[in-house]
N, CA, C and O atoms as CSV, one atom per row, in Angstrom:
chain,resi,resn,atom,element,x,y,z
A,1,MET,N,N,79.676,-2.452,55.545
A,1,MET,CA,C,79.141,-2.508,54.216
A,1,MET,C,C,79.906,-3.507,53.355
A,1,MET,O,O,79.307,-4.269,52.597
A,2,ALA,N,N,81.203,-3.499,53.474
A,2,ALA,CA,C,82.031,-4.408,52.684
A,2,ALA,C,C,81.814,-5.839,53.127
A,2,ALA,O,O,81.872,-6.768,52.321
A,3,ASP,N,N,81.559,-6.012,54.434
A,3,ASP,CA,C,81.315,-7.351,54.965
A,3,ASP,C,C,80.031,-7.930,54.367
A,3,ASP,O,O,79.974,-9.114,54.032
A,4,ARG,N,N,79.012,-7.096,54.238
A,4,ARG,CA,C,77.747,-7.556,53.668
A,4,ARG,C,C,77.932,-7.906,52.186
A,4,ARG,O,O,77.371,-8.899,51.723
A,5,ALA,N,N,78.669,-7.153,51.470
A,5,ALA,CA,C,78.917,-7.429,50.054
A,5,ALA,C,C,79.692,-8.726,49.880
A,5,ALA,O,O,79.434,-9.496,48.955
A,6,ILE,N,N,80.648,-8.963,50.781
A,6,ILE,CA,C,81.432,-10.201,50.713
A,6,ILE,C,C,80.544,-11.409,50.984
A,6,ILE,O,O,80.657,-12.428,50.303
A,7,ASN,N,N,79.659,-11.299,51.976
A,7,ASN,CA,C,78.735,-12.407,52.291
A,7,ASN,C,C,77.790,-12.678,51.125
A,7,ASN,O,O,77.556,-13.832,50.767
A,8,THR,N,N,77.248,-11.618,50.534
A,8,THR,CA,C,76.342,-11.783,49.402
A,8,THR,C,C,77.059,-12.434,48.232
A,8,THR,O,O,76.517,-13.342,47.602
A,9,ALA,N,N,78.269,-11.983,47.934
A,9,ALA,CA,C,79.038,-12.566,46.842
A,9,ALA,C,C,79.354,-14.029,47.117
A,9,ALA,O,O,79.369,-14.854,46.203
A,10,SER,N,N,79.602,-14.340,48.368
A,10,SER,CA,C,79.899,-15.720,48.742
A,10,SER,C,C,78.694,-16.616,48.492
A,10,SER,O,O,78.829,-17.708,47.940
A,11,TYR,N,N,77.502,-16.149,48.902
A,11,TYR,CA,C,76.291,-16.942,48.693
A,11,TYR,C,C,75.958,-17.077,47.210
A,11,TYR,O,O,75.561,-18.152,46.761
A,12,VAL,N,N,76.114,-16.013,46.459
A,12,VAL,CA,C,75.838,-16.069,45.030
A,12,VAL,C,C,76.817,-17.025,44.345
A,12,VAL,O,O,76.416,-17.797,43.473
A,13,GLY,N,N,78.074,-16.983,44.723
A,13,GLY,CA,C,79.075,-17.871,44.140
A,13,GLY,C,C,78.798,-19.328,44.466
A,13,GLY,O,O,78.955,-20.196,43.607
A,14,SER,N,N,78.382,-19.609,45.716
A,14,SER,CA,C,78.094,-21.002,46.071
A,14,SER,C,C,76.843,-21.489,45.358
A,14,SER,O,O,76.782,-22.649,44.950
A,15,GLY,N,N,75.846,-20.628,45.201
A,15,GLY,CA,C,74.633,-21.004,44.458
A,15,GLY,C,C,74.942,-21.272,43.000
A,15,GLY,O,O,74.418,-22.219,42.413
A,16,ALA,N,N,75.790,-20.443,42.413
A,16,ALA,CA,C,76.156,-20.621,41.005
A,16,ALA,C,C,76.943,-21.906,40.809
A,16,ALA,O,O,76.772,-22.589,39.799
A,17,SER,N,N,77.798,-22.240,41.756
A,17,SER,CA,C,78.574,-23.479,41.621
A,17,SER,C,C,77.680,-24.708,41.751
A,17,SER,O,O,77.900,-25.714,41.075
A,18,ILE,N,N,76.687,-24.629,42.606
A,18,ILE,CA,C,75.752,-25.762,42.747
A,18,ILE,C,C,74.939,-25.916,41.474
A,18,ILE,O,O,74.771,-27.026,40.970
A,19,LEU,N,N,74.423,-24.780,40.943
A,19,LEU,CA,C,73.611,-24.855,39.730
A,19,LEU,C,C,74.428,-25.300,38.526
A,19,LEU,O,O,73.910,-25.994,37.652
A,20,SER,N,N,75.682,-24.915,38.469
A,20,SER,CA,C,76.494,-25.323,37.328
A,20,SER,C,C,76.891,-26.794,37.417
A,20,SER,O,O,77.240,-27.398,36.403
A,21,ALA,N,N,76.844,-27.371,38.596
A,21,ALA,CA,C,77.190,-28.778,38.758
A,21,ALA,C,C,76.027,-29.701,38.396
A,21,ALA,O,O,76.218,-30.904,38.218
A,22,LEU,N,N,74.809,-29.128,38.285
A,22,LEU,CA,C,73.643,-29.957,37.967
A,22,LEU,C,C,73.613,-30.293,36.487
A,22,LEU,O,O,73.846,-29.441,35.629
A,23,THR,N,N,73.323,-31.534,36.216
A,23,THR,CA,C,73.149,-31.949,34.822
A,23,THR,C,C,71.677,-31.770,34.447
A,23,THR,O,O,70.849,-31.432,35.293
A,24,LEU,N,N,71.368,-31.995,33.201
A,24,LEU,CA,C,69.994,-31.864,32.745
A,24,LEU,C,C,69.100,-32.902,33.433
A,24,LEU,O,O,67.933,-32.624,33.711
A,25,THR,N,N,69.629,-34.069,33.704
A,25,THR,CA,C,68.875,-35.101,34.424
A,25,THR,C,C,68.556,-34.645,35.837
A,25,THR,O,O,67.441,-34.842,36.322
A,26,ASP,N,N,69.533,-34.035,36.499
A,26,ASP,CA,C,69.306,-33.537,37.857
A,26,ASP,C,C,68.244,-32.433,37.873
A,26,ASP,O,O,67.393,-32.395,38.762
A,27,VAL,N,N,68.299,-31.562,36.908
A,27,VAL,CA,C,67.307,-30.492,36.813
A,27,VAL,C,C,65.921,-31.079,36.579
A,27,VAL,O,O,64.947,-30.614,37.171
A,28,GLY,N,N,65.819,-32.086,35.730
A,28,GLY,CA,C,64.543,-32.754,35.480
A,28,GLY,C,C,63.997,-33.416,36.726
A,28,GLY,O,O,62.796,-33.369,36.991
A,29,ILE,N,N,64.883,-34.032,37.493
A,29,ILE,CA,C,64.459,-34.674,38.748
A,29,ILE,C,C,63.955,-33.620,39.726
A,29,ILE,O,O,62.917,-33.814,40.358
A,30,LEU,N,N,64.666,-32.523,39.857
A,30,LEU,CA,C,64.237,-31.462,40.773
A,30,LEU,C,C,62.904,-30.852,40.351
A,30,LEU,O,O,62.044,-30.589,41.192
A,31,ILE,N,N,62.734,-30.626,39.048
A,31,ILE,CA,C,61.457,-30.095,38.562
A,31,ILE,C,C,60.326,-31.089,38.831
A,31,ILE,O,O,59.225,-30.680,39.200
A,32,GLY,N,N,60.578,-32.371,38.655
A,32,GLY,CA,C,59.568,-33.398,38.944
A,32,GLY,C,C,59.185,-33.431,40.414
A,32,GLY,O,O,58.010,-33.569,40.755
A,33,ILE,N,N,60.181,-33.304,41.285
A,33,ILE,CA,C,59.901,-33.315,42.722
A,33,ILE,C,C,59.084,-32.092,43.112
A,33,ILE,O,O,58.114,-32.198,43.863
A,34,VAL,N,N,59.481,-30.928,42.599
A,34,VAL,CA,C,58.743,-29.695,42.919
A,34,VAL,C,C,57.315,-29.778,42.393
A,34,VAL,O,O,56.378,-29.371,43.080
A,35,THR,N,N,57.140,-30.299,41.185
A,35,THR,CA,C,55.806,-30.436,40.603
A,35,THR,C,C,54.953,-31.395,41.435
A,35,THR,O,O,53.781,-31.117,41.686
A,36,ALA,N,N,55.520,-32.502,41.858
A,36,ALA,CA,C,54.776,-33.467,42.676
A,36,ALA,C,C,54.360,-32.849,44.007
A,36,ALA,O,O,53.234,-33.054,44.460
A,37,LEU,N,N,55.258,-32.098,44.636
A,37,LEU,CA,C,54.921,-31.469,45.920
A,37,LEU,C,C,53.841,-30.400,45.748
A,37,LEU,O,O,52.949,-30.274,46.586
A,38,MET,N,N,53.924,-29.634,44.664
A,38,MET,CA,C,52.892,-28.624,44.414
A,38,MET,C,C,51.540,-29.279,44.142
A,38,MET,O,O,50.508,-28.789,44.601
A,39,THR,N,N,51.544,-30.383,43.398
A,39,THR,CA,C,50.305,-31.109,43.127
A,39,THR,C,C,49.695,-31.641,44.417
A,39,THR,O,O,48.483,-31.556,44.617
A,40,LEU,N,N,50.525,-32.181,45.281
A,40,LEU,CA,C,50.057,-32.678,46.568
A,40,LEU,C,C,49.437,-31.560,47.391
A,40,LEU,O,O,48.367,-31.737,47.973
A,41,LEU,N,N,50.087,-30.431,47.443
A,41,LEU,CA,C,49.585,-29.296,48.224
A,41,LEU,C,C,48.261,-28.786,47.660
A,41,LEU,O,O,47.313,-28.557,48.410
A,42,ILE,N,N,48.195,-28.608,46.344
A,42,ILE,CA,C,46.957,-28.111,45.723
A,42,ILE,C,C,45.824,-29.103,45.926
A,42,ILE,O,O,44.697,-28.699,46.213
A,43,ASN,N,N,46.099,-30.383,45.784
A,43,ASN,CA,C,45.078,-31.412,45.969
A,43,ASN,C,C,44.587,-31.451,47.419
A,43,ASN,O,O,43.391,-31.604,47.666
A,44,ALA,N,N,45.496,-31.315,48.362
A,44,ALA,CA,C,45.106,-31.315,49.776
A,44,ALA,C,C,44.214,-30.121,50.094
A,44,ALA,O,O,43.223,-30.260,50.812
A,45,VAL,N,N,44.557,-28.955,49.568
A,45,VAL,CA,C,43.732,-27.764,49.802
A,45,VAL,C,C,42.359,-27.935,49.165
A,45,VAL,O,O,41.341,-27.605,49.773
A,46,TYR,N,N,42.334,-28.452,47.939
A,46,TYR,CA,C,41.064,-28.662,47.254
A,46,TYR,C,C,40.172,-29.615,48.041
A,46,TYR,O,O,38.988,-29.328,48.221
A,47,HIS,N,N,40.701,-30.731,48.512
A,47,HIS,CA,C,39.900,-31.698,49.261
A,47,HIS,C,C,39.453,-31.123,50.602
A,47,HIS,O,O,38.339,-31.399,51.047
A,48,TRP,N,N,40.288,-30.340,51.241
A,48,TRP,CA,C,39.897,-29.719,52.514
A,48,TRP,C,C,38.719,-28.773,52.289
A,48,TRP,O,O,37.765,-28.764,53.066
A,49,ARG,N,N,38.792,-27.973,51.216
A,49,ARG,CA,C,37.701,-27.045,50.926
A,49,ARG,C,C,36.429,-27.794,50.536
A,49,ARG,O,O,35.334,-27.390,50.928
A,50,ARG,N,N,36.558,-28.888,49.765
A,50,ARG,CA,C,35.387,-29.672,49.382
A,50,ARG,C,C,34.736,-30.307,50.608
A,50,ARG,O,O,33.511,-30.296,50.736
A,51,ASP,N,N,35.552,-30.861,51.511
A,51,ASP,CA,C,35.010,-31.449,52.731
A,51,ASP,C,C,34.287,-30.398,53.570
A,51,ASP,O,O,33.242,-30.678,54.159
A,52,LYS,N,N,34.839,-29.201,53.623
A,52,LYS,CA,C,34.212,-28.114,54.379
A,52,LYS,C,C,32.844,-27.775,53.773
A,52,LYS,O,O,31.868,-27.615,54.505
A,53,ARG,N,N,32.769,-27.665,52.447
A,53,ARG,CA,C,31.494,-27.383,51.783
A,53,ARG,C,C,30.492,-28.510,52.026
A,53,ARG,O,O,29.314,-28.251,52.273
A,54,GLU,N,N,30.953,-29.755,51.959
A,54,GLU,CA,C,30.045,-30.884,52.162
A,54,GLU,C,C,29.539,-30.940,53.597
A,54,GLU,O,O,28.377,-31.271,53.828
A,55,ARG,N,N,30.401,-30.618,54.568
A,55,ARG,CA,C,29.950,-30.581,55.968
A,55,ARG,C,C,28.884,-29.510,56.168
A,55,ARG,O,O,27.890,-29.746,56.855
A,56,GLU,N,N,29.080,-28.338,55.576
A,56,GLU,CA,C,28.101,-27.264,55.696
A,56,GLU,C,C,26.782,-27.659,55.039
A,56,GLU,O,O,25.716,-27.426,55.609
A,57,ALA,N,N,26.842,-28.252,53.850
A,57,ALA,CA,C,25.628,-28.677,53.159
A,57,ALA,C,C,24.907,-29.761,53.954
A,57,ALA,O,O,23.678,-29.768,54.018
A,58,HIS,N,N,25.656,-30.665,54.554
A,58,HIS,CA,C,25.053,-31.737,55.355
A,58,HIS,C,C,24.345,-31.159,56.575
A,58,HIS,O,O,23.234,-31.577,56.899
A,59,SER,N,N,24.974,-30.204,57.253
A,59,SER,CA,C,24.337,-29.624,58.440
A,59,SER,C,C,23.078,-28.860,58.052
A,59,SER,O,O,22.110,-28.846,58.812
A,60,ILE,N,N,23.071,-28.223,56.882
A,60,ILE,CA,C,21.862,-27.530,56.417
A,60,ILE,C,C,20.763,-28.544,56.120
A,60,ILE,O,O,19.606,-28.333,56.485
A,61,ARG,N,N,21.125,-29.658,55.451
A,61,ARG,CA,C,20.136,-30.696,55.157
A,61,ARG,C,C,19.546,-31.276,56.443
A,61,ARG,O,O,18.337,-31.495,56.529
A,62,ILE,N,N,20.392,-31.522,57.437
A,62,ILE,CA,C,19.914,-32.064,58.711
A,62,ILE,C,C,18.972,-31.075,59.383
A,62,ILE,O,O,17.944,-31.475,59.931
A,63,ALA,N,N,19.311,-29.781,59.349
A,63,ALA,CA,C,18.448,-28.763,59.956
A,63,ALA,C,C,17.096,-28.704,59.255
A,63,ALA,O,O,16.065,-28.552,59.911
A,64,VAL,N,N,17.091,-28.821,57.935
A,64,VAL,CA,C,15.833,-28.807,57.190
A,64,VAL,C,C,14.998,-30.025,57.548
A,64,VAL,O,O,13.791,-29.912,57.765
A,65,ILE,N,N,15.630,-31.182,57.609
A,65,ILE,CA,C,14.899,-32.416,57.947
A,65,ILE,C,C,14.346,-32.335,59.359
A,65,ILE,O,O,13.199,-32.713,59.596
A,66,GLN,N,N,15.147,-31.845,60.304
A,66,GLN,CA,C,14.666,-31.730,61.682
A,66,GLN,C,C,13.529,-30.717,61.782
A,66,GLN,O,O,12.586,-30.916,62.549
A,67,GLY,N,N,13.614,-29.634,61.012
A,67,GLY,CA,C,12.528,-28.656,61.006
A,67,GLY,C,C,11.249,-29.256,60.453
A,67,GLY,O,O,10.162,-29.000,60.971
A,68,ALA,N,N,11.377,-30.058,59.398
A,68,ALA,CA,C,10.207,-30.715,58.826
A,68,ALA,C,C,9.616,-31.707,59.819
A,68,ALA,O,O,8.397,-31.844,59.912
A,69,MET,N,N,10.473,-32.394,60.559
A,69,MET,CA,C,9.982,-33.337,61.566
A,69,MET,C,C,9.234,-32.600,62.671
A,69,MET,O,O,8.196,-33.065,63.140
A,70,GLU,N,N,9.762,-31.455,63.083
A,70,GLU,CA,C,9.089,-30.670,64.121
A,70,GLU,C,C,7.733,-30.174,63.626
A,70,GLU,O,O,6.760,-30.168,64.380
A,71,GLU,N,N,7.669,-29.760,62.364
A,71,GLU,CA,C,6.405,-29.312,61.797
A,71,GLU,C,C,5.405,-30.459,61.746
A,71,GLU,O,O,4.217,-30.258,61.998
A,72,ARG,N,N,5.870,-31.647,61.426
A,72,ARG,CA,C,4.972,-32.807,61.375
A,72,ARG,C,C,4.477,-33.171,62.765
A,72,ARG,O,O,3.348,-33.636,62.922
A,73,ARG,N,N,5.315,-32.963,63.774
A,73,ARG,CA,C,4.891,-33.280,65.142
A,73,ARG,C,C,3.834,-32.296,65.635
A,73,ARG,O,O,3.014,-32.641,66.486
A,74,LYS,N,N,3.849,-31.087,65.110
A,74,LYS,CA,C,2.891,-30.070,65.545
A,74,LYS,C,C,1.508,-30.274,64.936
A,74,LYS,O,O,0.520,-29.741,65.442
A,75,VAL,N,N,1.435,-31.036,63.863
A,75,VAL,CA,C,0.155,-31.249,63.197
A,75,VAL,C,C,-0.703,-32.159,64.066
A,75,VAL,O,O,-0.269,-33.233,64.483
A,76,VAL,N,N,-1.923,-31.713,64.332
A,76,VAL,CA,C,-2.853,-32.496,65.133
A,76,VAL,C,C,-3.852,-33.152,64.181
A,76,VAL,O,O,-4.528,-32.475,63.407
A,77,ILE,N,N,-3.930,-34.446,64.252
A,77,ILE,CA,C,-4.861,-35.186,63.405
A,77,ILE,C,C,-6.146,-35.378,64.203
A,77,ILE,O,O,-6.138,-36.023,65.252
A,78,PRO,N,N,-7.236,-34.827,63.717
A,78,PRO,CA,C,-8.494,-34.952,64.477
A,78,PRO,C,C,-9.013,-36.391,64.446
A,78,PRO,O,O,-8.980,-37.059,63.413
A,79,VAL,N,N,-9.480,-36.837,65.576
A,79,VAL,CA,C,-10.050,-38.173,65.696
A,79,VAL,C,C,-11.540,-37.998,65.972
A,79,VAL,O,O,-11.928,-37.302,66.910
A,80,THR,N,N,-12.357,-38.623,65.162
A,80,THR,CA,C,-13.812,-38.509,65.331
A,80,THR,C,C,-14.399,-39.883,65.591
A,80,THR,O,O,-13.786,-40.906,65.287
A,81,ASN,N,N,-15.560,-39.888,66.142
A,81,ASN,CA,C,-16.265,-41.141,66.407
A,81,ASN,C,C,-17.369,-41.375,65.385
A,81,ASN,O,O,-18.301,-42.140,65.631
A,82,GLU,N,N,-17.261,-40.729,64.265
A,82,GLU,CA,C,-18.289,-40.897,63.242
A,82,GLU,C,C,-18.177,-42.298,62.637
A,82,GLU,O,O,-17.107,-42.905,62.584
A,83,ARG,N,N,-19.302,-42.763,62.200
A,83,ARG,CA,C,-19.320,-44.073,61.550
A,83,ARG,C,C,-18.777,-43.934,60.145
A,83,ARG,O,O,-19.111,-43.000,59.416
A,84,ARG,N,N,-17.943,-44.870,59.784
A,84,ARG,CA,C,-17.384,-44.860,58.438
A,84,ARG,C,C,-18.311,-45.601,57.487
A,84,ARG,O,O,-19.208,-46.336,57.899
A,85,ALA,N,N,-18.067,-45.386,56.221
A,85,ALA,CA,C,-18.958,-45.961,55.200
A,85,ALA,C,C,-18.988,-47.487,55.259
A,85,ALA,O,O,-20.032,-48.099,55.033
A,86,CYS,N,N,-17.859,-48.092,55.558
A,86,CYS,CA,C,-17.852,-49.551,55.544
A,86,CYS,C,C,-18.530,-50.142,56.783
A,86,CYS,O,O,-18.789,-51.345,56.810
A,87,ASP,N,N,-18.828,-49.329,57.817
A,87,ASP,CA,C,-19.530,-49.837,58.998
A,87,ASP,C,C,-20.993,-50.144,58.695
A,87,ASP,O,O,-21.656,-50.851,59.454
A,88,LYS,N,N,-21.486,-49.615,57.597
A,88,LYS,CA,C,-22.884,-49.831,57.244
A,88,LYS,C,C,-23.133,-51.249,56.748
A,88,LYS,O,O,-24.271,-51.720,56.744
A,89,TYR,N,N,-22.091,-51.915,56.340
A,89,TYR,CA,C,-22.248,-53.229,55.728
A,89,TYR,C,C,-21.916,-54.321,56.730
A,89,TYR,O,O,-20.951,-54.203,57.485
A,90,GLN,N,N,-22.696,-55.362,56.742
A,90,GLN,CA,C,-22.482,-56.476,57.649
A,90,GLN,C,C,-21.256,-57.287,57.252
A,90,GLN,O,O,-20.613,-57.872,58.123
A,91,ALA,N,N,-20.913,-57.343,55.984
A,91,ALA,CA,C,-19.837,-58.193,55.506
A,91,ALA,C,C,-18.466,-57.485,55.499
A,91,ALA,O,O,-17.554,-57.947,54.814
A,92,CYS,N,N,-18.304,-56.419,56.215
A,92,CYS,CA,C,-17.014,-55.700,56.245
A,92,CYS,C,C,-15.972,-56.568,56.927
A,92,CYS,O,O,-16.188,-56.974,58.069
A,93,PRO,N,N,-14.845,-56.874,56.278
A,93,PRO,CA,C,-13.855,-57.788,56.862
A,93,PRO,C,C,-12.934,-57.102,57.878
A,93,PRO,O,O,-12.087,-57.772,58.468
A,94,TYR,N,N,-13.069,-55.829,58.092
A,94,TYR,CA,C,-12.145,-55.107,58.957
A,94,TYR,C,C,-12.743,-54.830,60.328
A,94,TYR,O,O,-13.950,-54.629,60.471
A,95,GLU,N,N,-11.887,-54.824,61.315
A,95,GLU,CA,C,-12.314,-54.499,62.679
A,95,GLU,C,C,-12.323,-52.995,62.845
A,95,GLU,O,O,-11.360,-52.334,62.455
A,96,HIS,N,N,-13.378,-52.430,63.411
A,96,HIS,CA,C,-13.455,-50.985,63.638
A,96,HIS,C,C,-13.758,-50.749,65.096
A,96,HIS,O,O,-14.913,-50.519,65.454
A,97,ASP,N,N,-12.761,-50.799,65.939
A,97,ASP,CA,C,-12.974,-50.568,67.372
A,97,ASP,C,C,-12.554,-49.180,67.756
A,97,ASP,O,O,-12.660,-48.803,68.923
């Protein structure tokens, strides 16, 4: 028990000596570094989540487009041999074969 108390006191004393040796400039530098690292981490997480949402939205859009294409392929356009209105005229400039 006494050994643990001595170790704890030793760590607290070394931490206090380090903190007391820091000037206000050093503290400002450390706060700036911590703030920059936190900003980097938050920004990276935000972009990862945004990319994930965009990938999901893109795959949904592709599925919708492919479904619409499949529906269009299923539509059968009837072809008839009926004469069209412009076939009645001799001067029709279009070929109707």
